[in-house]
Each structure stands twice: as structure tokens, then as C-alpha cells.
VOPAGU-2260 file (C-alpha; in pm, 1 decimal, decimal comma):
REM VOPAGU-2260
SITE   aa  ch    i         X         Y         Z
SITE  UNK   A    0    8472,0    9316,1    8477,1
SITE  UNK   A    1    8242,4    9562,8    8521,7
SITE  UNK   A    2    8259,1    9758,2    8856,2
SITE  UNK   A    3    7929,1    9778,8    9042,7
SITE  UNK   A    4    7947,9    9809,1    9372,7
SITE  UNK   A    5    7721,5    9746,1    9608,3
SITE  UNK   A    6    7736,6    9848,7    9963,3
SITE  UNK   A    7    7791,6    9653,9   10267,6
SITE  UNK   A    8    7805,4    9829,0   10633,5
SITE  UNK   A    9    7754,6   10162,6   10467,4
SITE  UNK   A   10    7344,2   10178,1   10467,5
SITE  UNK   A   11    7321,5   10475,8   10654,5
SITE  UNK   A   12    7614,9   10678,4   10536,0
SITE  UNK   A   13    7463,4   10584,6   10192,5
SITE  UNK   A   14    7124,3   10685,3   10299,3
SITE  UNK   A   15    7233,7   10989,1   10472,7
SITE  UNK   A   16    7428,7   11044,6   10143,6
SITE  UNK   A   17    7135,3   11022,6    9925,3
SITE  UNK   A   18    6870,1   11218,9   10138,2
SITE  UNK   A   19    7116,9   11553,0   10083,3
SITE  UNK   A   20    7216,0   11506,1    9718,5
SITE  UNK   A   21    7058,4   11556,3    9382,7
SITE  UNK   A   22    7065,9   11324,1    9148,0
SITE  UNK   A   23    7302,5   11553,2    8957,3
SITE  UNK   A   24    7533,6   11552,4    9284,7
SITE  UNK   A   25    7471,8   11126,4    9314,2
SITE  UNK   A   26    7539,9   11060,0    9013,1
SITE  UNK   A   27    7853,0   11282,2    9015,2
SITE  UNK   A   28    8033,0   11170,8    9342,7
SITE  UNK   A   29    7946,7   10762,5    9197,1
SITE  UNK   A   30    8120,8   10837,3    8912,9
SITE  UNK   A   31    8381,9   10978,4    9071,1
SITE  UNK   A   32    8405,3   10672,9    9310,0
SITE  UNK   A   33    8457,3   10451,3    8983,2
SITE  UNK   A   34    8743,0   10678,3    8834,2
SITE  UNK   A   35    8887,3   10680,6    9144,1
SITE  UNK   A   36    8827,4   10286,7    9100,2
SITE  UNK   A   37    8944,8   10172,1    8747,2
SITE  UNK   A   38    9303,4   10201,4    8822,9
SITE  UNK   A   39    9255,1    9969,4    9181,8
SITE  UNK   A   40    9108,3    9690,7    9019,5
SITE  UNK   A   41    9313,2    9785,7    8691,1
SITE  UNK   A   42    9685,2    9703,1    8919,1
SITE  UNK   A   43    9560,0    9429,2    9029,7
SITE  UNK   A   44    9469,6    9244,0    8746,3
SITE  UNK   A   45    9743,7    9363,0    8622,7
SITE  UNK   A   46    9915,7    9187,0    8843,2
SITE  UNK   A   47    9710,3    8818,4    8784,8
SITE  UNK   A   48    9744,9    8813,1    8410,1
SITE  UNK   A   49    9974,7    8543,2    8344,6
SITE  UNK   A   50   10294,2    8705,2    8180,8
SITE  UNK   A   51   10590,7    8542,5    7963,0
SITE  UNK   A   52   10935,4    8640,0    8060,9
SITE  UNK   A   53   10971,0    8661,5    7655,2
SITE  UNK   A   54   10723,0    8921,9    7490,1
SITE  UNK   A   55   10819,3    8707,7    7134,1
SITE  UNK   A   56   10635,5    8348,3    7348,2
SITE  UNK   A   57   10308,2    8563,6    7418,9
SITE  UNK   A   58   10012,5    8613,9    7245,5
SITE  UNK   A   59    9829,8    8369,3    6971,0
SITE  UNK   A   60   10100,3    8182,1    6794,6
SITE  UNK   A   61   10380,3    8268,2    6988,7
SITE  UNK   A   62   10574,4    8444,0    6694,0
SITE  UNK   A   63   10402,4    8432,1    6409,2
SITE  UNK   A   64   10297,3    8743,5    6194,5
SITE  UNK   A   65    9970,5    8776,9    6542,2
SITE  UNK   A   66   10240,4    8829,0    6801,5
SITE  UNK   A   67   10168,8    9111,1    7041,5
SITE  UNK   A   68   10387,9    9401,8    7096,7
SITE  UNK   A   69   10324,0    9421,1    7510,9
SITE  UNK   A   70   10225,1    9184,9    7737,1
SITE  UNK   A   71    9862,1    9163,3    7818,3
SITE  UNK   A   72    9939,6    9266,0    8225,9
SITE  UNK   A   73   10091,9    9563,8    8073,4
SITE  UNK   A   74    9778,3    9684,3    7863,9
SITE  UNK   A   75    9473,9    9592,2    8071,4
SITE  UNK   A   76    9175,2    9772,8    7967,1
SITE  UNK   A   77    8992,4   10045,7    8104,1
SITE  UNK   A   78    8640,5   10124,0    7965,9
SITE  UNK   A   79    8434,4   10428,1    7969,7
SITE  UNK   A   80    8233,5   10565,7    8257,0
SITE  UNK   A   81    7823,4   10476,1    8187,2
SITE  UNK   A   82    7570,0   10639,5    8381,1
SITE  UNK   A   83    7270,4   10478,1    8426,6
SITE  UNK   A   84    7010,4   10651,5    8612,2
SITE  UNK   A   85    7203,8   10749,0    8948,9
SITE  UNK   A   86    7457,8   10450,9    8909,3
SITE  UNK   A   87    7792,0   10477,1    8773,7
SITE  UNK   A   88    7971,3   10150,1    8613,9
SITE  UNK   A   89    8265,1   10076,0    8406,9
SITE  UNK   A   90    8428,2    9790,9    8224,6
SITE  UNK   A   91    8806,6    9667,3    8322,0
SITE  UNK   A   92    8950,0    9407,1    8194,1
SITE  UNK   A   93    8876,5    9180,9    7897,0
SITE  UNK   A   94    8498,5    9022,5    7792,7
SITE  UNK   A   95    8446,3    8680,0    7613,6
SITE  UNK   A   96    8373,6    8901,8    7286,3
SITE  UNK   A   97    8730,6    9112,3    7304,8
SITE  UNK   A   98    8923,5    9130,1    6924,6
SITE  UNK   A   99    9183,9    9348,1    7072,8
SITE  UNK   A  100    9575,7    9222,8    6983,0
SITE  UNK   A  101    9511,8    9090,2    7364,3
SITE  UNK   A  102    9172,4    8906,9    7290,0
SITE  UNK   A  103    9395,2    8530,9    7384,5
SITE  UNK   A  104    9342,4    8635,7    7716,4
SITE  UNK   A  105    8963,1    8519,4    7745,1
SITE  UNK   A  106    9123,3    8179,8    7657,7
SITE  UNK   A  107    9332,5    8163,9    7965,4
SITE  UNK   A  108    9128,6    8392,2    8219,0
SITE  UNK   A  109    8755,2    8138,1    8120,0
SITE  UNK   A  110    8983,5    7833,3    7953,5
SITE  UNK   A  111    8932,4    7575,6    7717,6
SITE  UNK   A  112    8887,5    7237,0    7623,0
SITE  UNK   A  113    9246,3    7175,5    7678,5
SITE  UNK   A  114    9314,4    7393,5    7957,6
SITE  UNK   A  115    9132,9    7462,9    8294,5
SITE  UNK   A  116    9018,0    7845,0    8374,5
SITE  UNK   A  117    9280,6    8056,3    8561,0
SITE  UNK   A  118    8960,1    8304,4    8651,5
SITE  UNK   A  119    9147,4    8642,2    8711,8
SITE  UNK   A  120    8945,7    8845,0    8566,5
SITE  UNK   A  121    8611,4    8861,6    8849,7
SITE  UNK   A  122    8901,2    8776,7    9107,7
SITE  UNK   A  123    9057,8    9086,1    9090,1
SITE  UNK   A  124    8734,8    9231,5    9114,5
SITE  UNK   A  125    8652,9    9062,5    9435,0
SITE  UNK   A  126    9049,3    9136,3    9589,0
SITE  UNK   A  127    8977,2    9482,1    9512,4
SITE  UNK   A  128    8681,6    9516,4    9638,2
SITE  UNK   A  129    8767,0    9618,2   10046,5
SITE  UNK   A  130    8913,9    9949,4    9885,3
SITE  UNK   A  131    8677,4   10013,6    9604,9
SITE  UNK   A  132    8420,6   10053,8    9967,7
SITE  UNK   A  133    8695,4   10289,5   10143,4
SITE  UNK   A  134    8643,8   10488,9    9834,3
SITE  UNK   A  135    8290,2   10485,5    9843,4
SITE  UNK   A  136    8278,9   10570,0   10180,9
SITE  UNK   A  137    8527,9   10861,5   10156,1
SITE  UNK   A  138    8332,5   10987,6    9884,0
SITE  UNK   A  139    7993,8   10996,8   10080,3
SITE  UNK   A  140    8150,6   11120,8   10389,1
SITE  UNK   A  141    8352,8   11429,8   10203,5
SITE  UNK   A  142    8007,3   11516,5    9990,6
SITE  UNK   A  143    7818,8   11548,8   10322,8
SITE  UNK   A  144    8099,7   11686,0   10479,0
SITE  UNK   A  145    8097,9   11988,2   10230,2
SITE  UNK   A  146    7718,8   12000,8   10201,4
SITE  UNK   A  147    7551,9   11944,0   10519,0
SITE  UNK   A  148    7865,5   12012,6   10765,7
């Protein structure tokens, strides 16, 4: 899941921030927001990933050579932050082309012909949205308080 934010109800704050900040300051602040957001999304997603009581029954093959060393819920991947123009974004979780130890999570999330999708990756982002909005508001307000104040 890519963390990209659209701010609702913060229009005036965002306008004031963009007016007062240089492009470098906007990039730095947006990067800080994403850095603070990643662990929140990871925590929420970790709680939504199905987790067996017995690690030997996790992963593909259930005890075969391809068994996993940890539960996927304990190993939610966090990607590097990428900056484009003045925006910042980062991946949290798995995507359909994942080939990591926990690649099988994509089958749980998006489903197969044998099981319906459980869709927890994007649901985690939607659940985190309120917290992410608060982080953005805090960071923008902090910048304005320290710069304009």
C-alpha cells in the first residue's frame, strides 16, 4: 500500500503552509509526515494479517522446505520514501509482484480461485487515515508556528 495523502478539511492550513514554505521545506515536511505515518500503517496492517498459532503451519507448503521463519504479521515490509516534486510517498505492505519470504500474503489479500479476498492491505490505509491527517496537521502547523510565528 502506498502512503499518499489527500488532505480533507485542512485546505486553509495547507494553503498557508505552501505560501510560507519553500519547495525544499515542503519536501522535508512531507517526508517527515510519511516517516511518522509508516509505523502507524504497519501497526494497523500487522493486526489485520491472519496469523496462525503455530509458525510451522504458516507460509507455502505448511512445513515444507519453503516454511517461513516468522509470521507475515510480524514482518510487514516498509519501503523507502520516494520524493516526487514536493510530494513524498512510501510503500507499506506487499504488492502483487512480491517475491519475499511472505509472498503468499498476496493470495490472502487479493484471493485466489479457491478463497475470496480478505483485503486488509488497503483497509489498513483507510483505517489509518484519521491518524495520518492529524500527523499532517501537526507537522504543517509546527512549521508555520516556527516560521511565521
